PAFIMAR-149182 format. One line per field, with one value per residue (C-alpha): residue number from 1; x, y, z; residue in three letters. Coordinates in pm, 1 decimal, always signed. Layout:
REM PAFIMAR-149182
num: (NUM/...) .
u: (X/...) .
v: (Y/...) .
w: (Z/...) .
residu: (ALA/...) .
//
This chain:
REM PAFIMAR-149182
num: (1/2/3/4/5/6/7/8/9/10/11/12/13/14/15/16/17/18/19/20/21/22/23/24/25/26/27/28/29/30/31/32/33/34/35/36/37/38/39/40/41/42/43/44/45/46/47/48/49/50/51/52/53/54/55/56/57/58/59/60/61/62/63/64/65/66/67/68/69/70/71/72/73/74/75/76/77/78/79/80/81/82/83/84/85/86/87/88/89/90/91/92/93/94/95/96/97/98/99/100/101/102/103/104/105/106/107/108/109/110/111/112/113/114/115/116/117/118/119/120/121/122/123/124/125/126/127/128/129/130/131/132/133/134/135/136/137/138/139/140/141/142/143/144/145/146/147/148/149/150/151/152/153/154/155/156/157/158/159/160/161/162/163/164/165/166/167/168/169/170/171/172/173/174/175/176/177/178/179/180/181/182/183/184/185/186/187/188/189/190/191/192/193/194/195/196/197/198/199/200/201/202/203/204/205/206/207/208/209/210/211/212/213/214/215/216/217/218/219/220/221/222/223/224/225/226/227/228/229/230/231/232/233/234/235/236/237/238/239/240/241/242/243/244/245/246/247/248/249/250/251/252/253/254/255/256/257/258/259/260/261/262/263/264/265/266/267/268/269/270/271/272/273/274/275/276/277/278/279/280/281/282/283/284/285/286/287/288/289/290/291/292/293/294/295/296/297/298/299/300/301/302/303/304/305/306/307/308/309/310/311/312/313/314/315/316/317/318/319/320/321/322/323/324/325/326/327/328/329/330/331/332/333/334/335/336/337/338/339/340/341/342/343/344/345/346/347/348/349/350/351/352/353/354/355/356/357/358/359/360/361/362/363/364/365/366/367/368/369/370/371/372/373/374/375/376/377/378/379/380/381/382/383/384/385/386/387/388/389/390/391/392/393/394/395/396/397/398/399/400/401/402/403/404/405/406/407/408/409/410/411/412/413/414/415/416/417/418/419/420/421/422/423/424/425/426/427/428/429/430/431/432/433/434/435/436/437/438/439/440/441/442/443/444/445/446/447/448/449/450/451/452/453/454/455/456/457/458/459/460/461/462/463/464/465/466/467/468/469/470/471/472/473/474/475/476/477/478/479/480/481/482/483/484/485/486/487/488/489/490/491/492/493/494/495/496/497/498/499/500/501/502/503/504/505/506/507/508/509/510) .
u: (+11022.3/+10652.0/+10477.1/+10129.0/+9881.0/+9652.9/+9303.1/+9433.5/+9215.5/+9238.6/+9023.0/+9089.6/+8833.0/+8541.0/+8638.3/+8675.6/+8976.3/+9006.0/+8840.3/+8968.5/+9207.1/+9415.6/+9649.7/+9996.5/+10218.8/+10418.6/+10813.0/+10857.8/+10523.3/+10406.7/+10029.5/+9791.7/+9684.5/+9334.6/+9007.2/+8833.3/+9064.3/+8988.4/+8962.3/+9201.7/+9532.8/+9773.0/+9675.7/+9717.8/+10054.4/+10168.5/+10086.6/+10319.8/+10642.0/+10634.8/+10484.6/+10195.9/+10378.6/+10216.7/+10012.6/+9800.7/+9593.1/+9490.0/+9603.4/+9861.6/+10211.7/+10412.2/+10723.6/+10930.5/+10688.4/+10823.6/+10543.6/+10670.2/+10656.1/+10783.5/+10819.0/+10978.3/+10981.6/+11356.9/+11235.8/+11075.1/+11394.3/+11609.3/+11271.3/+11304.8/+11031.9/+11096.4/+10803.3/+10783.8/+10553.9/+10340.5/+10471.7/+10827.6/+11098.1/+11371.9/+11501.9/+11568.5/+11858.3/+12063.5/+12259.3/+12159.1/+12433.0/+12356.3/+11993.2/+12035.1/+12299.8/+12084.3/+12109.5/+12350.0/+12664.7/+13008.4/+13223.9/+13579.6/+13737.4/+13445.5/+13372.7/+13133.2/+13382.1/+13311.1/+13486.7/+13265.9/+12942.5/+12992.2/+13093.5/+12733.3/+12580.1/+12686.3/+12608.6/+12260.6/+12239.8/+12310.3/+12122.6/+11772.6/+11991.3/+12070.5/+12424.6/+12482.6/+12341.0/+12499.6/+12563.8/+12625.7/+12349.1/+12080.6/+11793.0/+11520.4/+11653.1/+11564.9/+11221.5/+10941.0/+10932.0/+11380.0/+11310.3/+11039.8/+11305.7/+11594.4/+11330.8/+11331.0/+11679.4/+11665.8/+11469.8/+11675.9/+11935.4/+11778.9/+11800.6/+11429.2/+11241.2/+10900.2/+10919.2/+10536.0/+10524.2/+10219.9/+10120.7/+10473.5/+10351.8/+10132.0/+10458.2/+10604.2/+10673.7/+10541.3/+10980.5/+11002.8/+10736.5/+10893.6/+11223.9/+11036.1/+10862.2/+11245.6/+11324.1/+11081.9/+11029.4/+11440.8/+11401.0/+11114.6/+11323.0/+11559.3/+11286.5/+11187.2/+10823.5/+10578.4/+10321.5/+10193.0/+9896.7/+9773.2/+9428.3/+9577.7/+9419.2/+9649.8/+9974.0/+9774.3/+9721.4/+10070.9/+10258.9/+10062.6/+10059.2/+9799.4/+9561.1/+9403.6/+9072.1/+9008.0/+8610.6/+8552.5/+8865.9/+8806.0/+8921.9/+8637.0/+8813.8/+9176.8/+9180.8/+9372.6/+9489.7/+9245.6/+8943.5/+8667.6/+8809.1/+8544.4/+8291.3/+8459.8/+8633.0/+8283.9/+8100.3/+7829.5/+7555.9/+7278.9/+7241.1/+6894.9/+6845.8/+6635.1/+6567.6/+6348.0/+6452.4/+6346.2/+6621.7/+6480.7/+6833.5/+6784.2/+7036.5/+7421.7/+7570.3/+7898.8/+8029.7/+8389.1/+8519.1/+8845.3/+8989.9/+9331.9/+9613.7/+9966.8/+10191.2/+10384.4/+10686.8/+10641.1/+10708.6/+10394.8/+10189.1/+9884.5/+9666.9/+9336.9/+9354.1/+9019.8/+8745.3/+8463.1/+8137.1/+7832.2/+7668.5/+7349.9/+7142.3/+6993.4/+7242.7/+7510.7/+7769.6/+8045.1/+8325.4/+8443.3/+8723.1/+9059.5/+9352.7/+9560.8/+9256.0/+9297.9/+8925.5/+9149.0/+9287.5/+8999.2/+8889.0/+9206.7/+9179.1/+8802.6/+8951.5/+9289.5/+9507.9/+9596.0/+9982.7/+10052.0/+10003.1/+9620.6/+9465.8/+9060.0/+8775.1/+8551.9/+8236.6/+7967.8/+7677.3/+7804.1/+8082.0/+8456.3/+8679.8/+9067.9/+9217.2/+9534.4/+9343.3/+9133.6/+9019.5/+8858.9/+8696.0/+8572.0/+8404.3/+8238.8/+8081.9/+8244.1/+8376.2/+8596.8/+8651.1/+8942.6/+9033.6/+9272.2/+9065.6/+9363.6/+9673.9/+9435.7/+9052.3/+9140.1/+9353.5/+9349.9/+9532.9/+9250.7/+8847.6/+8587.4/+8442.0/+8755.6/+8761.0/+8378.7/+8494.1/+8807.2/+8578.3/+8386.7/+8648.3/+8520.3/+8166.6/+8187.3/+8471.4/+8504.0/+8771.1/+9027.0/+8927.4/+8691.5/+8396.3/+8391.6/+8015.1/+7878.5/+8131.0/+7987.9/+7702.0/+7674.5/+7917.5/+7682.1/+7451.5/+7572.1/+7697.0/+7307.7/+7228.6/+7469.1/+7454.0/+7818.5/+7913.3/+8196.7/+8248.2/+8231.7/+8284.8/+8634.9/+8750.9/+9056.9/+8952.9/+9218.4/+9001.8/+8682.3/+8628.1/+8673.9/+8296.1/+8330.2/+8579.0/+8436.6/+8057.1/+8306.2/+8566.5/+8156.5/+7982.6/+8245.1/+8156.1/+7806.7/+7757.2/+7881.8/+7582.6/+7815.8/+7709.6/+7864.1/+8076.7/+8350.7/+8369.8/+8639.6/+8628.9/+8381.5/+8311.8/+8678.2/+8787.3/+8416.9/+8168.8/+7816.8/+7634.4/+7803.3/+7864.2/+7469.6/+7463.4/+7675.0/+7495.3/+7162.6/+7329.5/+7461.7/+7085.6/+6967.6/+7175.0/+7103.1/+6780.7/+6870.9/+6898.5/+7332.9/+7523.2/+7708.9/+8062.4/+8159.7/+8488.3/+8505.5/+8601.1/+8352.6/+8101.6/+7806.5/+7805.2/+7840.8/+7556.9/+7328.4/+7455.0/+7522.0/+7243.3/+7569.6/+7916.1/+8180.2/+8399.1/+8817.1/+9019.3/+9421.0/+9316.0/+9054.0/+8664.9/+8596.3/+8196.8/+7931.3/+7627.0/+7339.4/+7007.9/+6906.8/+7319.2/+7485.8/+7591.6/+7921.0/+7965.1/+7918.9/+8122.8/+8402.5/+8404.4/+8487.9/+8708.4/+8960.8/+8913.1/+8834.4/+9001.4/+9290.4/+9248.3/+9341.1/+9605.7/+9824.8/+9837.4/+9928.9/+10246.0/+10345.1/+10383.9/+10580.1) .
v: (+8448.7/+8495.7/+8773.7/+8882.9/+9174.6/+9268.0/+9402.7/+9562.3/+9771.8/+9966.6/+10190.1/+10342.1/+10667.7/+10471.9/+10071.5/+9975.8/+9731.1/+9548.8/+9509.6/+9411.2/+9109.1/+8926.1/+8659.3/+8481.3/+8392.0/+8081.0/+8001.5/+7758.0/+7774.6/+7787.7/+7986.3/+7926.0/+8348.4/+8320.5/+8459.3/+8644.5/+8897.8/+9201.6/+9015.1/+9214.9/+8924.5/+9204.0/+9488.6/+9319.3/+9172.5/+9489.5/+9616.3/+9346.5/+9484.7/+9794.7/+9879.8/+10074.5/+10195.3/+10280.0/+10552.6/+10436.6/+10215.3/+10058.1/+9829.3/+9712.4/+9497.5/+9257.0/+9130.3/+8911.2/+9025.5/+9359.8/+9660.1/+9711.3/+9971.6/+9986.9/+10303.9/+10195.6/+9800.5/+9851.9/+9862.4/+9565.4/+9389.5/+9482.0/+9360.4/+9012.2/+9076.4/+9017.3/+9030.5/+8858.8/+9069.5/+8948.2/+9175.3/+9158.6/+9478.4/+9358.4/+9614.9/+9473.9/+9615.8/+9543.3/+9234.4/+8931.8/+8977.7/+9342.6/+9278.2/+9065.7/+9260.5/+9580.9/+9792.2/+9639.1/+9611.4/+9515.9/+9855.8/+9864.2/+10235.8/+10417.8/+10159.8/+9870.4/+9552.6/+9422.8/+9109.3/+9040.6/+9157.5/+8857.0/+8625.8/+8736.9/+8724.8/+8346.7/+8220.8/+8375.6/+8178.6/+7870.2/+7865.9/+7928.7/+7565.1/+7794.1/+7856.1/+7745.8/+8112.9/+8350.4/+8644.0/+8869.7/+8828.1/+9103.8/+9033.3/+9091.0/+8831.3/+8586.8/+8427.7/+8519.3/+8206.6/+8244.1/+8608.9/+8464.8/+8304.8/+8537.4/+8800.5/+8492.1/+8450.1/+8788.3/+8737.4/+8458.4/+8614.5/+8825.3/+8554.5/+8694.9/+8521.1/+8602.6/+8584.8/+8652.4/+8517.4/+8678.9/+8423.2/+8254.6/+8021.5/+8240.1/+8232.4/+7955.8/+7616.8/+7281.6/+7188.7/+7559.9/+7524.0/+7239.3/+7440.2/+7674.3/+7408.0/+7256.6/+7565.9/+7659.2/+7327.9/+7376.7/+7715.9/+7674.6/+7347.8/+7613.6/+7762.7/+8005.7/+8156.2/+8211.2/+8409.9/+8207.6/+8373.6/+8211.5/+8118.2/+7753.6/+7535.3/+7248.2/+7445.5/+7523.9/+7216.1/+7036.4/+7358.7/+7529.2/+7425.8/+7645.1/+7932.9/+8246.7/+8287.8/+8696.2/+8789.7/+9112.9/+9202.7/+9051.9/+8698.3/+8394.1/+8159.8/+8037.7/+7625.0/+7274.7/+7305.6/+6981.7/+7112.3/+7221.6/+7583.3/+7704.4/+7790.8/+7975.1/+8232.5/+8256.1/+8256.6/+7957.4/+8297.3/+8339.3/+8687.4/+8774.2/+8847.1/+9083.6/+9118.8/+9290.1/+9172.2/+8795.0/+8542.2/+8431.8/+8550.1/+8644.2/+8553.5/+8627.1/+9001.1/+8868.5/+8513.7/+8405.7/+8143.2/+7917.4/+8251.7/+8150.4/+8503.1/+8335.7/+8400.2/+8738.1/+8592.1/+8171.9/+8061.2/+7805.1/+7947.2/+8027.8/+8279.9/+8234.9/+7882.3/+7793.7/+7977.7/+7990.7/+8150.7/+8428.7/+8715.2/+8791.3/+9146.5/+9229.8/+8991.7/+8981.0/+8712.7/+8687.8/+8643.8/+8457.4/+8257.2/+8361.0/+8617.0/+8496.4/+8323.4/+8506.4/+8772.7/+9050.4/+8876.6/+8792.2/+9132.1/+9348.0/+9041.5/+9134.7/+9500.4/+9410.5/+9561.5/+9246.4/+9227.1/+8874.8/+8737.2/+8629.0/+8362.0/+8289.1/+8414.8/+8709.9/+8829.1/+9124.3/+9107.0/+8741.0/+9060.6/+8942.3/+9139.0/+9232.5/+9122.7/+9349.1/+9645.1/+9840.8/+10088.7/+9793.7/+9688.3/+10000.3/+10054.0/+9723.8/+9869.0/+9705.7/+9936.4/+9880.0/+9976.1/+9860.2/+9692.3/+10044.6/+10321.7/+10598.5/+10412.9/+10305.5/+10489.6/+10874.4/+11142.0/+11249.7/+11589.0/+11647.6/+11740.3/+11586.9/+11748.7/+11632.0/+11263.2/+11216.5/+11326.4/+11128.8/+10847.1/+11091.3/+11352.4/+11279.0/+11367.6/+11673.3/+11752.4/+12002.1/+11976.4/+11832.9/+12052.9/+12006.2/+12220.7/+12321.1/+12444.9/+12075.4/+11936.7/+12089.9/+12053.5/+11614.0/+11661.6/+11816.2/+11545.5/+11278.4/+11457.3/+11508.1/+11134.5/+10982.4/+11178.0/+11232.3/+11524.4/+11758.4/+12084.5/+12228.0/+12049.1/+12202.9/+12047.9/+11790.0/+11406.0/+11325.2/+11586.9/+11342.5/+11068.2/+10676.0/+10680.1/+10949.9/+10906.5/+10545.0/+10684.9/+10880.8/+10611.6/+10444.2/+10706.9/+10829.6/+10489.2/+10564.8/+10824.0/+10616.0/+10344.7/+10037.5/+9689.9/+9505.2/+9701.5/+9502.9/+9543.6/+9488.4/+9529.5/+9787.0/+9869.6/+9806.1/+10083.2/+10263.1/+10332.1/+10201.7/+10429.8/+10478.1/+10131.5/+10082.5/+10325.9/+10150.4/+9844.1/+10036.2/+10169.7/+9838.0/+9747.9/+9991.2/+9970.8/+9598.4/+9669.7/+9893.5/+9605.4/+9649.1/+9334.9/+9336.3/+9126.2/+9164.0/+9066.3/+9094.0/+8936.8/+9029.0/+8754.8/+8913.9/+9179.4/+8876.5/+8717.1/+9040.5/+9189.5/+8788.0/+8667.9/+8352.6/+8315.0/+8178.6/+8018.3/+8049.0/+7854.1/+7842.6/+7977.7/+7691.7/+7733.1/+7532.2/+7528.9/+7756.5/+7814.5/+7976.7/+8118.0/+7949.6/+7781.8/+8145.1/+8120.0/+8205.8/+7881.7/+7787.3/+7983.1/+7907.1/+7542.1/+7568.8/+7851.1/+7671.4/+7340.3/+6985.6/+6994.2/+6807.4/+6391.4/+6561.6/+6200.8/+6312.2/+6657.0/+6561.1/+6334.0/+6602.0/+6823.2/+6545.5) .
w: (+12505.5/+12582.0/+12383.0/+12494.9/+12264.2/+12516.0/+12435.6/+12103.9/+11899.5/+11582.6/+11351.0/+11083.3/+10912.6/+10902.3/+10983.8/+11255.5/+11193.2/+11583.1/+11799.5/+12195.5/+12047.9/+12321.8/+12238.4/+12390.9/+12166.4/+12346.3/+12307.5/+12065.2/+11876.2/+11540.2/+11578.5/+11353.7/+11184.2/+11034.4/+10884.7/+10575.0/+10385.5/+10630.6/+10899.6/+11060.8/+11000.0/+10869.1/+11095.0/+11387.2/+11273.9/+11165.0/+11507.4/+11633.0/+11425.3/+11474.2/+11128.8/+11307.0/+11595.5/+11960.5/+11944.0/+11678.6/+11858.5/+12148.2/+12374.4/+12523.1/+12385.5/+12624.2/+12557.4/+12751.4/+13086.1/+12961.6/+12859.9/+12541.5/+12341.7/+11963.3/+11747.0/+11413.1/+11275.7/+11381.4/+11792.2/+11717.7/+11530.5/+11798.5/+12076.1/+11873.5/+11689.4/+11276.6/+11007.2/+10678.0/+10466.7/+10169.9/+10006.9/+9908.2/+9990.6/+9799.0/+9591.0/+9218.7/+9138.3/+9428.0/+9407.6/+9686.5/+9899.6/+9906.6/+10020.6/+10241.3/+10469.7/+10366.3/+10636.4/+10841.3/+10634.8/+10803.5/+10785.6/+10839.6/+10822.3/+10776.4/+10497.0/+10333.5/+10405.6/+10127.7/+10243.9/+10546.7/+10363.1/+10110.0/+10405.9/+10605.9/+10324.8/+10230.9/+10658.7/+10561.8/+10298.4/+10358.6/+10664.9/+10426.8/+10207.6/+9923.4/+9915.8/+9575.3/+9483.3/+9316.4/+9569.3/+9240.1/+9117.4/+9090.7/+9244.3/+9018.9/+8754.3/+8991.3/+9082.7/+9309.8/+9585.5/+9548.3/+9608.4/+9925.6/+10078.1/+10105.2/+10305.7/+10477.7/+10575.7/+10649.9/+10918.9/+11054.1/+11094.5/+11310.0/+11537.3/+11593.5/+11878.7/+11736.7/+11279.1/+11172.2/+10817.7/+10615.8/+10302.7/+10282.5/+9990.6/+9789.8/+9538.8/+9603.7/+9439.5/+9648.8/+9676.2/+9826.9/+10043.1/+10163.1/+10208.6/+10402.4/+10628.0/+10779.3/+10797.5/+11055.0/+11221.9/+11305.8/+11390.4/+11657.7/+11759.1/+11888.8/+12070.8/+11843.2/+11794.3/+11429.6/+11381.3/+10994.4/+10821.0/+10535.9/+10379.0/+10296.7/+10543.8/+10457.7/+10602.4/+10925.5/+10955.4/+10912.3/+11059.9/+11367.9/+11712.6/+11798.5/+11591.6/+11667.8/+11392.3/+11409.6/+11236.5/+11179.6/+11384.7/+11669.1/+11817.7/+11814.6/+11853.5/+11968.4/+11850.7/+11757.1/+11429.8/+11355.4/+11404.7/+11180.0/+11120.9/+10759.2/+11010.6/+11269.2/+10974.4/+10791.9/+11091.6/+10960.7/+10989.8/+10797.5/+10594.1/+10493.7/+10157.0/+9972.5/+9595.8/+9409.1/+9061.5/+8925.2/+8952.0/+8557.5/+8310.7/+7976.4/+7686.5/+7821.8/+7803.5/+7824.0/+7756.4/+7875.8/+7763.3/+7900.6/+8005.3/+8098.1/+8284.3/+8334.9/+8652.8/+8550.0/+8711.4/+8682.2/+8341.7/+8316.2/+8614.1/+8569.5/+8795.8/+8589.0/+8473.4/+8191.9/+8308.9/+8188.1/+8248.8/+8142.1/+8317.6/+8199.5/+8182.0/+8494.6/+8716.3/+8971.8/+8942.9/+9163.3/+9238.4/+9559.7/+9625.4/+9918.5/+9842.4/+9502.3/+9465.9/+9078.1/+9161.7/+9071.3/+8791.0/+8606.3/+8628.3/+8489.5/+8265.7/+8148.9/+8116.4/+7940.5/+8209.4/+8342.5/+8418.4/+8200.4/+7912.2/+7818.5/+7666.3/+7520.0/+7442.3/+7579.5/+7357.6/+7477.4/+7352.0/+7050.1/+6973.6/+7042.5/+7275.2/+7191.2/+7508.7/+7612.2/+7530.9/+7777.0/+7450.3/+7296.4/+7580.4/+7648.0/+7321.9/+7354.2/+7687.4/+8015.2/+8248.6/+8540.7/+8855.4/+9047.5/+9405.2/+9429.8/+9386.1/+9524.1/+9281.2/+8954.3/+8988.9/+9017.0/+9005.4/+9310.4/+9271.0/+9058.0/+9056.4/+9089.4/+8783.2/+8608.3/+8691.7/+8649.9/+8280.2/+8281.7/+8096.9/+7875.9/+7740.6/+7404.5/+7417.3/+7649.9/+7379.6/+7060.4/+6847.6/+7092.2/+7363.0/+7714.6/+7713.3/+8076.0/+8114.3/+7921.5/+8197.9/+8484.6/+8402.1/+8373.6/+8702.7/+8922.8/+8760.9/+8866.1/+9161.0/+9301.3/+9126.7/+9363.0/+9594.7/+9631.7/+9911.6/+9755.8/+9909.1/+9594.0/+9225.0/+9182.4/+9566.3/+9517.0/+9512.8/+9787.6/+10043.0/+10005.1/+10241.8/+10086.0/+10031.1/+9811.9/+9642.9/+9552.3/+9394.8/+9163.5/+9069.9/+8962.2/+8860.6/+8585.0/+8364.6/+8348.1/+8129.6/+7873.6/+8028.2/+7987.5/+7922.0/+8204.9/+8558.4/+8675.3/+9067.3/+9262.6/+9641.4/+9594.3/+9890.2/+10092.9/+10303.6/+10309.5/+10630.4/+10640.1/+10548.8/+10239.1/+10160.9/+10173.9/+9901.4/+9711.4/+9754.0/+9627.1/+9306.3/+9210.6/+9254.5/+9090.8/+8798.4/+8776.9/+8754.2/+8417.7/+8268.6/+8309.3/+8344.1/+8728.6/+8780.6/+9169.5/+9295.8/+9689.6/+10026.4/+10256.7/+10225.9/+10383.0/+10085.4/+9824.1/+9943.7/+9966.0/+9582.1/+9395.6/+9202.0/+9108.8/+9307.6/+9122.2/+9394.3/+9242.2/+9401.9/+9258.6/+8946.5/+8896.4/+8964.0/+9252.6/+9230.2/+9212.5/+9363.0/+9275.1/+9483.2/+9829.2/+9808.0/+9838.6/+10208.8/+10406.6/+10485.0/+10176.0/+9981.4/+10260.8/+10265.7/+9859.5/+9905.8/+10109.4/+10022.8/+10237.1/+10559.9/+10540.2/+10730.3/+11152.4/+11160.0/+10895.3/+10981.0/+11328.6/+11186.1/+11014.0/+11281.8/+11408.8) .
residu: (MET/THR/VAL/GLU/LEU/ARG/LYS/ILE/GLY/LYS/THR/PHE/PRO/GLY/VAL/ARG/ALA/LEU/HIS/ASP/VAL/SER/LEU/GLU/ILE/ARG/PRO/GLY/GLU/VAL/LEU/GLY/LEU/VAL/GLY/GLU/ASN/GLY/ALA/GLY/LYS/SER/THR/LEU/VAL/LYS/ILE/LEU/SER/GLY/VAL/TYR/PRO/VAL/GLY/THR/TYR/HIS/GLY/GLU/LEU/VAL/VAL/GLY/GLY/LYS/LEU/THR/ALA/PHE/ARG/SER/THR/PHE/ASP/ALA/ARG/ARG/ALA/GLY/VAL/ALA/ILE/VAL/HIS/GLN/GLU/LEU/ALA/LEU/ILE/PRO/GLU/LEU/SER/VAL/ALA/GLU/ASN/LEU/VAL/LEU/GLY/ARG/GLU/PRO/THR/ALA/LEU/GLY/MET/ILE/ASP/HIS/GLU/GLY/LEU/GLU/LEU/ALA/ALA/ARG/ALA/MET/LEU/ALA/ASP/VAL/GLY/MET/ALA/GLU/LEU/GLU/LEU/ASP/ALA/PRO/VAL/GLY/THR/LEU/GLY/VAL/GLY/VAL/GLN/GLN/ILE/LEU/GLU/ILE/ALA/ARG/ALA/LEU/ALA/ASP/ARG/ALA/SER/VAL/ILE/VAL/LEU/ASP/GLU/PRO/THR/ALA/ALA/LEU/SER/ASP/SER/GLU/VAL/GLU/THR/LEU/PHE/SER/LEU/VAL/ARG/ALA/ARG/LYS/ALA/GLU/GLY/ALA/SER/PHE/VAL/TYR/ILE/SER/HIS/ARG/LEU/GLU/GLU/ILE/ALA/ALA/LEU/CYS/ASP/ARG/VAL/ALA/VAL/LEU/ARG/ASP/GLY/GLU/LEU/VAL/GLY/LEU/VAL/GLU/PRO/THR/VAL/ASP/LEU/VAL/PRO/LEU/ILE/SER/GLY/ASP/VAL/HIS/VAL/HIS/VAL/SER/ARG/ALA/ARG/ALA/ARG/ALA/ARG/SER/GLU/ALA/VAL/LEU/SER/VAL/GLU/HIS/LEU/ARG/VAL/ALA/HIS/PRO/SER/ARG/PRO/GLY/VAL/CYS/VAL/VAL/ASP/ASP/LEU/SER/PHE/THR/VAL/ALA/ALA/GLY/GLU/VAL/VAL/ALA/LEU/ALA/GLY/ALA/MET/GLY/SER/GLY/ARG/THR/ALA/THR/LEU/SER/ALA/LEU/PHE/GLY/THR/ALA/ARG/ALA/GLY/ILE/SER/GLY/ARG/VAL/THR/VAL/ASP/GLY/LYS/PRO/VAL/ALA/LEU/HIS/ASP/PRO/ARG/ALA/ALA/ILE/ASP/ALA/GLY/ILE/ALA/TYR/VAL/PRO/GLU/ASP/ARG/LYS/ALA/MET/GLY/LEU/VAL/LEU/GLU/LEU/SER/ALA/VAL/ASP/ASN/LEU/ALA/LEU/SER/SER/LEU/ALA/ARG/LEU/SER/LYS/LEU/GLY/VAL/VAL/ASP/ASN/ALA/ARG/ALA/GLU/HIS/ALA/ALA/LEU/THR/ARG/VAL/ARG/GLU/MET/SER/ILE/LYS/VAL/PRO/ASP/LEU/ALA/ALA/GLU/VAL/ALA/THR/LEU/SER/GLY/GLY/ASN/GLN/GLN/LYS/LEU/VAL/ILE/GLY/LYS/TRP/LEU/ASP/LEU/GLU/PRO/ARG/VAL/LEU/LEU/LEU/ASP/GLU/PRO/THR/ARG/GLY/VAL/ASP/VAL/GLY/ALA/LYS/ALA/GLU/ILE/TYR/ALA/LEU/VAL/GLU/GLU/LEU/VAL/ALA/ARG/GLY/HIS/ALA/VAL/VAL/LEU/ALA/SER/SER/ASP/LEU/PRO/GLU/VAL/VAL/ARG/LEU/ALA/ASP/ARG/VAL/LEU/VAL/LEU/ARG/ASP/GLY/LYS/LEU/ALA/GLY/THR/LEU/GLU/GLY/ASP/ALA/ILE/ALA/PRO/LEU/ALA/ILE/MET/GLN/LEU/ALA/VAL/GLY/PRO/MET/PRO/ASP/ALA/GLU/LYS/ALA/ARG/GLU/ALA/ARG/ALA) .
//
């Protein structure tokens, strides 16, 4: 079955996610889909699979020669299109069998047919080479790799003609990756098509027949998998950088030695593996790398909020900082602007005043009671200094634009005069004007002597702000760039590693 996406476009508030993207997915092929984080890959496949229903995007979707309008993922599955998201959608408390047949349970006389359920689940497991797995085992007790294979088994059970795999190997071991590749090749031989999203170019070369490259929401290339994809992904463009501050570094404010962060569900695996670096006063050190490289895990570990075990040594101004303790990090002068401002940086139901006061309650209180007049005066000062647009200080933060919300997340820390500011994707989901204002704010903080650690998937942003760039790959330091060596192409080359040998890639796909 051929699927065509014609001139697909989608915008979110202040952000153009896709612009006139046209693609054809042919029967019996694996189409690779690559691009930087934020290039539009996930948005495109969510349109293809009905996550974003008709009416929320522009363009046409043609399935099997017929103009199609998916109103839901159910419509898409019924038409033969299934998606396996990177984020697992299993229910931990339910058993393997119950998860596999969820939403399509066999029934008899209006009741669930448990014997039929087990037979269906067993057949699905056999299809993915896991027939020995216990049907009664709660999914939450299984490893992430096994859970990923179960997700894929559900998609294959639909006998879908087009299956989207979004970063399917991020949590898989080498043997599980080989199992997945065997499944894909077997189903491809039966005529099924796959859209395969991955930042691992060796997998793209080994598995895919063609590769579509997205950049800034546009299709910039449709090429053979053996082509050097890095320049297409990065744009290989020169970004003009104007820095008012000197590059000379003083003594380290932040020192990180042999930092390790355990994988939350894979014993013996580290998402950050033996990372050491320093940051001086008045310096921006950026962490760059592909999704899953360890950027966010590093920042959360430094702030004491990592989801798993941390080891190593962290000091601020030479004084050790206790790991696993956000309070100790704050007391040491570390502030953290998280990747997800709505879930982790703000209390959306509270006012601008309340959110700006969150990190300074002790200073704004007398005998344990917040001095509202002082809090409002401090908030008004911060709102004016940072040009935060609010109808009034009592307005719920949920009603503000993304850019103003992000400035509130940064602003709530500034009364503490932090020595180190950790910024994770600080301009994600904000418009161009707010982005420029946040850049100016970072520059101002650096000029005042703050040390900044920036984690960002936006390469022009990294080039614009960073004095040094630490490029991570699979939790390890792949290389360091400094000064004029900082460029999108150089960052991408380190982030994805060397291109795989073309001849070996052809043999792998054969």
